[in-house]
C-alpha positions in Angstrom: -28.0 72.6 0.4 -25.9 75.7 0.7 -26.8 76.1 4.4 -25.3 72.6 5.0 -22.1 73.5 3.1 -21.7 76.8 5.1 -22.1 74.8 8.3 -19.4 72.4 7.3 -16.7 74.8 6.7 -16.3 76.1 10.3 -16.6 72.6 11.7 -13.8 71.2 9.6 -11.8 74.3 10.6 -12.5 73.6 14.3 -11.5 69.8 14.0 -8.3 70.9 12.4 -7.5 73.3 15.1 -8.1 70.9 17.8 -6.8 67.7 16.2 -3.8 69.2 14.3 -1.0 67.9 16.3 -2.4 64.4 16.4 -3.0 64.4 12.7 0.7 65.2 12.1 1.7 62.1 14.0 -1.0 59.8 12.6 0.4 57.0 10.3 -2.2 55.0 7.9 -2.8 51.4 9.0 -1.4 50.3 5.7 1.9 51.9 6.1 2.2 50.4 9.6 1.4 46.9 8.1 4.1 47.4 5.5 6.6 48.4 8.1 6.1 45.6 10.2 6.0 43.1 7.3 6.5 44.2 3.7 4.5 41.4 2.2 1.6 41.7 4.6 -0.4 43.8 2.2 0.3 41.6 -0.8 -2.1 39.0 -2.1 -1.0 35.6 -1.3 0.3 33.8 -4.6 2.3 30.8 -5.7 3.2 32.7 -8.9 6.9 33.3 -7.9 7.4 29.7 -7.3 5.6 28.7 -10.5 7.8 31.1 -12.6 11.0 29.7 -11.1 10.0 25.8 -11.5 7.9 25.5 -14.7 10.7 25.9 -17.1 12.2 22.8 -15.8 9.2 20.7 -16.5 8.9 19.0 -20.0 6.4 17.3 -22.2 7.5 14.0 -23.4 5.9 12.3 -26.6 6.8 8.7 -26.8 6.4 6.4 -30.0 6.8 2.9 -29.7 5.5 -0.6 -31.2 3.8 -3.5 -29.5 2.6 -6.8 -30.3 -1.0 -7.7 -29.9 -3.4 -10.6 -30.9 -4.6 -10.5 -34.5 -8.5 -10.0 -34.4 -8.9 -11.8 -37.8 -6.8 -14.8 -36.6 -9.8 -15.6 -34.2 -12.1 -16.3 -37.0 -11.7 -20.0 -38.2 -12.7 -18.8 -41.8 -9.9 -16.4 -42.2 -7.5 -18.9 -40.6 -8.5 -21.7 -43.1 -8.2 -19.7 -46.3 -5.6 -17.1 -45.4 -2.1 -17.2 -44.0 -2.6 -14.9 -41.1 -0.1 -14.2 -38.3 -1.4 -14.8 -34.8 -0.1 -11.5 -33.7 0.4 -8.2 -35.4 2.6 -5.2 -34.7 1.1 -2.1 -33.8 2.5 1.5 -33.4 1.5 3.3 -30.3 1.8 7.0 -29.1 1.6 8.1 -25.5 2.5 11.4 -23.7 3.6 12.1 -20.2 5.9 14.7 -18.3 9.5 14.8 -17.2 11.7 17.1 -15.1 15.1 18.5 -16.1 17.3 17.7 -13.2 20.8 18.2 -14.7 21.0 21.0 -17.4 24.7 20.4 -18.3 24.1 16.9 -19.3 20.5 17.2 -20.4 19.2 14.6 -17.9 15.4 14.3 -17.6 13.6 12.2 -14.9 10.4 10.8 -15.6 8.2 7.8 -14.7 9.1 4.3 -16.0 5.5 3.5 -17.4 5.7 6.7 -19.5 8.7 5.0 -21.4 6.8 1.5 -21.8 7.3 0.0 -25.2 9.9 2.9 -25.9 11.2 3.3 -29.5 11.5 7.2 -29.8 10.7 10.1 -27.6 10.5 13.7 -28.3 10.8 16.4 -25.5 9.2 19.7 -25.7 10.4 22.5 -23.2 8.0 25.2 -22.0 9.4 27.6 -24.5 8.4 25.4 -27.2 11.6 23.9 -28.2 11.7 20.3 -29.3 14.5 17.7 -28.8 14.9 14.1 -29.3 15.8 12.1 -26.1 18.0 9.0 -25.4 16.8 6.5 -23.1 19.6 6.2 -20.5 18.0 3.5 -18.4 14.7 2.6 -16.6 14.0 0.9 -13.4 10.3 -0.6 -13.4 10.7 -1.7 -9.6 10.6 2.1 -8.6 8.9 3.4 -11.8 11.9 5.7 -12.6 13.3 6.4 -16.1 16.2 8.6 -17.1 16.3 10.3 -20.4 19.1 12.4 -22.0 18.1 15.4 -24.4 20.2 15.3 -27.6 21.7 18.7 -28.9 20.0 20.7 -26.2 21.2 24.1 -24.7 20.2 26.8 -22.4 18.3 24.3 -20.2 16.8 25.2 -16.8 17.0 22.4 -14.2 15.0 22.2 -11.0 16.9 21.9 -7.7 16.5 18.6 -5.7 15.0 18.7 -2.2 15.1 16.2 0.6 12.1 13.9 0.6 13.2 12.5 4.0 12.3 15.7 5.6 8.8 15.9 4.4 5.8 16.1 6.8 2.2 15.4 6.5 0.5 18.8 5.9 3.4 20.5 4.0 2.2 22.6 0.9 3.0 21.3 -2.5 2.5 22.0 -6.1 2.2 19.4 -8.9 3.3 20.4 -12.6 2.7 18.5 -15.6 0.8 17.8 -18.8 -2.7 16.3 -18.0 -4.5 14.8 -20.9 -1.9 16.5 -23.1 -3.6 19.8 -22.8 -0.4 21.5 -22.1 1.4 22.4 -19.0 -0.7 22.7 -15.9 0.0 23.6 -12.3 -2.1 22.5 -9.2 -1.6 22.8 -5.5 -2.4 21.0 -2.3 -0.8 19.4 0.6 1.1 16.1 1.4 -1.7 13.9 2.6 0.4 10.9 3.7 4.0 9.5 3.6 5.3 5.9 3.0 2.3 4.7 1.2 2.7 0.9 0.1 0.6 -2.0 -0.9 -0.9 -0.2 -4.0 0.6 -2.7 -6.5 2.0 0.1 -8.5 5.7 -1.0 -8.3 8.1 -3.2 -6.4 9.5 -0.8 -4.3 6.9 1.3 -2.8 7.4 4.1 -0.5 5.1 6.9 -2.1 4.2 10.4 -1.2 0.3 10.8 -1.2 -1.1 14.2 -2.2 -4.3 15.9 -2.9 -2.8 18.2 -5.5 -4.8 17.2 -8.7 -2.9 14.7 -10.8 -4.4 13.2 -13.8 -3.2 10.9 -16.9 -0.3 12.8 -18.5 0.9 14.1 -15.3 3.0 11.0 -14.8 6.8 11.9 -14.6 5.9 15.5 -13.6 7.1 17.4 -10.8 5.8 17.6 -7.1 7.6 20.7 -5.8 7.8 22.2 -2.3 7.3 25.9 -1.4 11.1 26.4 -1.7 10.9 25.6 -5.3 12.8 22.2 -4.9 11.9 18.8 -6.7 10.5 16.5 -3.9 8.8 13.9 -6.0 7.9 12.5 -9.5 4.2 12.1 -10.0 3.4 8.4 -10.6 -0.1 7.3 -9.9 -3.7 8.0 -9.0 -6.5 6.0 -7.3 -9.7 6.9 -9.2 -12.9 5.1 -10.0 -13.6 7.2 -13.1 -10.1 7.8 -14.4 -9.9 11.4 -13.3 -8.5 13.2 -10.2 -10.3 12.6 -6.7 -7.8 14.0 -4.7 -5.7 10.8 -4.1 -2.4 11.1 -6.3 1.0 9.5 -5.6 4.7 10.5 -6.2 7.8 8.7 -6.2 10.1 10.5 -3.3 12.9 12.3 -5.0 15.5 10.7 -2.6 14.4 7.4 -4.3 14.5 8.8 -7.7 18.0 10.3 -7.0 19.5 6.9 -6.0 18.1 5.4 -9.0 19.3 8.0 -11.3 22.8 7.6 -10.1 22.9 3.9 -10.9 21.1 4.5 -14.3 23.7 7.1 -15.2 26.6 4.9 -14.3 25.3 1.5 -15.2 22.2 1.9 -17.3 20.4 -0.2 -14.8 19.9 -0.7 -11.0 22.1 -3.3 -9.2 20.2 -4.4 -6.2 21.5 -6.3 -3.1 20.4 -7.3 0.3 21.7 -7.9 3.7 19.9 -11.3 4.4 17.0 -10.2 6.7 13.2 -10.6 6.5 11.5 -7.9 8.5 7.9 -6.9 9.2 6.2 -3.9 10.8 5.7 -3.6 14.5 2.5 -5.2 15.6 0.3 -3.4 18.2 1.0 -5.8 20.9 4.8 -5.4 20.4 4.4 -1.7 20.2 2.8 -1.8 23.6 5.6 -3.9 25.0 8.5 -1.9 23.7 6.9 1.5 23.4 7.9 1.9 19.8 5.3 2.0 16.9 7.6 2.8 14.1 10.6 0.7 12.6 11.4 -2.6 10.9 11.2 -5.7 13.2 13.9 -8.3 12.0 12.0 -11.7 12.1 14.8 -13.9 10.7 18.3 -13.7 9.4 20.2 -15.7 6.9 22.9 -17.6 8.5 26.3 -16.0 7.7 24.5 -13.0 6.0 26.0 -9.4 6.2 23.4 -8.5 8.9 24.2 -11.4 11.1 28.1 -11.0 10.6 27.4 -7.2 11.6 25.8 -8.2 14.8 22.2 -7.9 14.2 19.7 -10.5 15.8 16.1 -11.6 15.3 13.9 -9.3 17.4 16.0 -6.2 16.7 14.1 -3.1 15.5 15.8 -1.2 12.6 15.1 2.4 13.0 17.5 4.2 10.7 19.6 3.6 7.6 22.4 6.1 7.2 20.8 8.4 9.5 17.5 8.6 7.6 14.6 7.2 9.6 13.0 3.9 8.9 9.2 3.8 9.8 8.2 0.3 8.1 9.5 -2.9 6.9 8.9 -1.7 3.4 10.9 1.4 3.8 13.8 -0.7 5.1 13.5 -2.9 2.0 13.5 0.2 -0.2 16.5 1.9 1.3 18.5 -1.5 1.2 17.3 -2.2 -2.2 18.5 1.2 -3.6 21.9 1.1 -1.8 24.7 0.3 -4.4 26.0 -3.2 -4.0 29.3 -3.8 -2.2 28.9 -0.5 -0.3 28.4 -0.2 3.3 25.3 1.3 5.1 25.0 2.2 8.7 22.0 0.7 10.4 20.5 2.2 13.5 18.7 -0.4 15.6 17.0 -0.9 19.0 17.5 -3.9 21.2 15.7 -4.2 24.5 15.1 -0.6 24.8 18.8 0.3 24.0 20.0 1.9 20.8 22.9 0.5 18.7 24.4 1.1 15.2 26.4 -1.2 12.9 28.1 -1.0 9.5 26.7 -3.6 7.1 27.8 -4.5 3.6 25.4 -4.7 0.9 25.9 -8.0 -0.8 25.2 -9.2 -4.3 22.2 -11.3 -4.8 23.1 -14.9 -6.0 20.8 -16.8 -8.5 19.5 -18.5 -5.4 18.3 -15.4 -3.8 20.6 -15.8 -1.0 23.0 -13.0 -0.3 27.0 -13.5 -0.7 28.4 -13.4 2.8 30.7 -10.4 2.4 30.3 -8.1 5.5 31.9 -6.5 8.6 30.8 -5.3 11.8 31.0 -1.5 12.7 
């Protein structure tokens, strides 16, 4: 052992003499990595985004009353000898999530179905404070509801993103209160956009994500990596009632338009432009080289769309600059535009692109639009 140590000392001295100048210039690999990119040596984490966004997500406890069939009424013996009501009133309790979107006014966006049979609601913030909430308005067609906290202060609102700029593959996190166990954060990607035909609501244009969403997450936040709210968690497809990686959220641009009308009127006033549209069929796509858009099948005579110069066979590709990928998306954008305002439609006709200003007309009881429009 001592012999080896004596041999090591001269060798170490020799290496220092020979390599001394090089050692003085040598920089450790970790230092090089930090100089090139300061975060290169850090462990990847979503914690900064989570810390920034979770204070804006709240738990919602709803109390309501529903009427249901009286089970004793089904028994002929009880019906004969006792004066029983056919239906009885029952108090129900439900829980969900919401997102503070306006701290000064105490506005909270949530899912409409969370507020079904609403009688009273209590909001619990992340720091444990509890506030009563007033129902400003709700819209079943988009599954969006707007609440206002009463007597709240020092709230943290979440900034709104732009759901029209989302792409499949974007990373997202979902924040909510699944199964009432407390605030929970999950992550995933956007799996698909513009999902329709699920039967969840009338105006479907949903974001699909594999970020885990479970019962109780409804009305919670779907957030991008900039810490912006890009959707409200709304629904899942699940054979067993739990998460299987197929969840859906209402795009924030949809929720924003609904919120503006709920805040102003307490309800959504919808209109139309007098067209029926359908998706582009494969044979039509081969003919005109366009696979996305809304093909106008028919126009109501004297409708805003006809007066603005649109024709059957035109393909609507944008509303106010936002792309239109399907007939359902055109219906949603028109249905959420305020009545008696103008929208600019971008459309294609025989391979050439045009645009026109179209007035959103009120819907008469017959379902036909009033003919108030002008061409752009």
